C-alpha positions in Angstrom: 28.9 50.6 -81.5 32.7 50.7 -81.1 34.1 52.3 -78.0 37.5 53.7 -77.2 37.6 53.0 -73.5 41.4 52.3 -73.6 41.9 56.0 -74.4 40.8 56.7 -70.8 43.7 54.9 -69.3 46.5 57.2 -70.5 44.3 60.1 -69.3 44.0 58.7 -65.9 47.6 57.7 -65.6 49.5 60.2 -67.6 47.4 63.3 -67.1 46.5 64.6 -63.7 45.7 68.1 -62.6 42.4 70.2 -62.2 39.0 71.3 -60.8 38.7 73.6 -57.8 41.7 72.6 -55.7 41.9 72.8 -52.0 44.7 74.9 -50.4 45.2 75.7 -46.8 44.1 79.2 -45.7 44.5 80.8 -42.3 41.3 81.6 -40.4 40.0 81.2 -36.8 36.2 81.2 -37.1 34.0 78.3 -36.2 32.9 76.5 -39.4 29.4 75.7 -38.1 28.8 79.3 -37.1 30.1 80.5 -40.5 27.6 78.3 -42.3 24.8 79.3 -39.9 25.6 83.0 -40.9 24.8 82.2 -44.5 28.1 81.1 -46.0 26.2 78.9 -48.5 23.1 78.6 -50.6 20.5 76.0 -51.5 20.6 74.4 -54.9 17.4 72.7 -55.9 13.8 73.6 -55.4 12.8 77.2 -54.7 14.9 78.6 -51.8 12.9 80.5 -49.2 13.6 82.9 -46.3 14.9 80.9 -43.3 12.4 79.8 -40.6 13.3 81.1 -37.2 12.7 78.6 -34.4 9.9 76.9 -36.2 7.3 74.7 -34.4 7.6 71.0 -34.7 4.9 68.9 -36.3 5.4 65.6 -34.5 3.1 63.7 -36.9 5.8 63.9 -39.6 8.7 61.4 -39.5 11.9 61.6 -41.5 14.8 59.2 -42.0 18.2 60.0 -43.5 19.6 58.3 -46.5 23.2 59.3 -45.7 24.9 59.8 -42.3 28.0 61.6 -43.4 28.7 63.8 -46.4 31.8 65.7 -47.5 31.6 69.4 -48.3 34.0 71.1 -50.7 34.3 74.9 -51.0 32.3 76.1 -54.0 30.4 72.8 -54.4 27.2 71.3 -53.1 26.8 68.5 -50.6 23.5 66.5 -50.7 20.6 66.6 -48.3 18.7 63.3 -48.8 15.7 62.4 -46.6 12.7 60.2 -46.7 9.5 61.4 -45.1 6.2 60.0 -43.8 3.5 62.6 -43.5 -0.1 61.4 -42.7 -1.3 65.0 -43.1 0.1 65.2 -46.7 1.5 68.6 -45.8 5.2 68.3 -46.6 6.3 71.0 -49.0 10.1 71.0 -48.9 13.2 70.3 -46.8 15.6 72.2 -44.6 18.9 72.3 -42.8 20.2 73.9 -39.6 23.7 74.4 -38.4 25.1 74.3 -34.9 24.3 77.3 -32.7 21.6 78.6 -35.0 17.8 78.7 -34.4 17.2 79.2 -38.2 16.2 76.5 -40.6 17.4 77.2 -44.2 14.9 75.6 -46.5 13.6 75.1 -50.0 10.2 74.6 -51.5 10.1 71.4 -53.7 7.4 70.9 -56.2 5.5 67.7 -56.1 5.8 66.9 -52.4 2.6 68.4 -51.1 -0.3 66.0 -51.1 2.0 63.0 -50.7 2.0 60.8 -47.6 5.5 59.5 -48.3 8.3 60.7 -50.5 11.9 61.7 -50.8 13.4 65.2 -50.1 16.6 65.9 -52.1 18.5 69.1 -52.7 22.0 70.4 -52.5 23.7 72.9 -50.2 26.4 74.9 -51.9 29.2 75.9 -49.6 30.7 79.3 -50.2 33.9 79.2 -52.3 35.9 81.3 -49.8 34.8 79.6 -46.6 38.3 78.1 -46.0 39.7 81.6 -45.7 37.6 82.0 -42.6 38.2 78.8 -40.7 41.3 76.7 -39.7 42.8 74.6 -42.5 41.5 71.3 -41.2 38.7 68.8 -42.0 35.9 69.9 -39.8 33.0 67.7 -38.6 29.8 69.7 -38.4 26.7 68.0 -37.0 23.8 69.4 -39.0 20.1 68.9 -38.3 17.9 68.2 -41.3 14.1 68.4 -41.6 11.0 68.0 -43.7 9.3 71.4 -43.9 5.5 71.3 -44.0 2.6 73.6 -44.4 0.9 74.4 -41.0 -2.6 73.1 -41.4 -3.5 73.0 -37.7 -2.7 76.4 -36.3 -1.2 75.5 -32.9 0.9 72.6 -34.1 3.0 72.1 -31.0 0.2 72.5 -28.5 1.6 75.5 -26.6 -1.6 77.4 -26.9 -0.2 79.9 -29.4 -0.7 79.9 -33.2 2.4 78.8 -35.1 3.7 80.1 -38.4 2.7 79.2 -41.9 5.4 76.6 -42.1 6.5 74.0 -39.5 9.2 71.3 -39.5 9.5 67.6 -38.6 11.7 66.4 -35.8 15.2 66.6 -37.1 17.7 63.9 -38.1 21.4 64.5 -37.5 23.8 64.3 -40.5 27.5 64.9 -40.2 29.0 67.3 -42.8 32.8 67.1 -43.1 34.0 70.5 -44.4 37.3 69.7 -46.2 39.7 72.7 -45.8 42.8 70.6 -45.9 44.5 67.9 -48.0 43.7 64.2 -47.7 47.1 63.7 -46.1 46.1 66.1 -43.2 45.8 64.2 -39.9 42.5 65.9 -39.3 41.1 64.5 -42.6 42.5 61.1 -41.9 40.8 61.1 -38.5 37.3 61.9 -39.8 37.1 60.4 -43.3 37.3 56.7 -43.9 40.0 55.5 -46.2 39.1 56.1 -49.8 36.5 58.8 -49.0 38.8 61.8 -49.0 39.0 63.7 -52.2 41.1 66.7 -53.3 38.1 68.0 -55.2 34.5 66.9 -56.1 33.7 65.5 -59.5 33.8 68.4 -62.0 30.5 69.3 -63.6 32.0 68.6 -67.0 32.4 64.9 -66.1 28.8 64.7 -64.9 27.7 66.3 -68.1 29.8 63.9 -70.1 28.2 60.9 -68.3 24.7 62.2 -69.2 25.7 62.7 -72.9 27.5 59.4 -73.5 26.9 56.9 -70.7 23.4 57.5 -69.2 21.6 54.3 -70.2 18.2 56.1 -70.3 19.6 58.3 -73.2 22.0 55.7 -74.6 20.4 52.3 -74.5 23.4 50.6 -76.2 25.8 51.5 -73.3 26.9 48.4 -71.4 27.4 48.1 -67.6 31.1 47.7 -68.3 31.3 51.1 -70.1 29.6 52.9 -67.2 31.6 51.1 -64.5 34.9 51.9 -66.2 34.0 55.6 -66.5 32.8 55.6 -62.9 36.0 54.1 -61.5 38.1 56.9 -63.1 35.8 59.9 -63.7 32.7 59.2 -61.5 31.7 61.0 -58.3 34.1 58.8 -56.3 36.6 58.4 -59.1 40.3 57.7 -58.7 41.3 61.0 -60.3 39.8 63.2 -57.6 42.1 62.0 -54.8 45.0 64.2 -55.8 45.2 67.8 -57.0 47.0 66.7 -60.2 44.3 64.2 -60.9 41.6 66.9 -60.4 43.1 69.0 -63.2 43.7 66.1 -65.5 40.2 64.7 -65.1 38.4 68.0 -65.6 40.5 68.8 -68.7 39.8 65.4 -70.1 36.1 65.7 -69.6 36.0 69.3 -71.0 38.0 68.2 -74.0 35.7 65.2 -74.7 32.6 67.4 -74.4 34.2 69.9 -76.9 34.6 67.1 -79.4 30.8 66.7 -79.5 29.7 63.1 -80.2 33.0 61.2 -80.0 32.4 59.9 -76.5 36.1 58.9 -76.3 36.3 58.5 -72.6 34.8 55.0 -72.7 31.5 53.8 -74.2 28.3 55.3 -75.3 27.5 57.4 -78.3 25.7 60.8 -78.4 22.6 60.7 -80.5 
């Protein structure tokens, strides 16, 4: 199948504007406290009421698959954990923010009954959070957990029955809330070079990848096709490092999707 990958290059160089842009807003609240107060929602699984000071099931072990993630207003950052549960009682995953005794969590189908597995979900940061906190990049040390069904009653051994759900010992993952531009000294201090973005990858570009470049749906796609797209339009693509690139990239992906099966941004073929 012929591909028009070169058409991507003028888009990446000549275009350049889009997605949800970051702009500095005044605000004096602590970002960890704002998130602890519910300035976000869980995406993935079935979100539940928060657990308040839940008991710890020390038989469950969790490891983190990422140590630092970037959070953009209005977008989700990933929670990605592996678990080992001899009691096969893990049912979901959770996250807690500094200063809070609540674990915000989600029930994930398919985990219960497994001794090992992966917990993945997204935490969507409120679109307006930067209006409540200083216009900086903020490091927030979150605690992340496996959430399990209480099958023992008194899980923590304090002589009192615990709730229906308990948690593993937490792992710490740093979330960098980006409420300033990549040129801000605060962002340069906490984000390694090349990891700061003016916006996350727009959903339209993720949708385009699934339509035209996902090898499971498009077996004729080559590694070169996918790599070229990823370099420009992927989650860490070059376009997302500037506000102008954000607009250009989102518009390009939206335009390509609107054209149906052309797959003009490089490789692949719908259907």
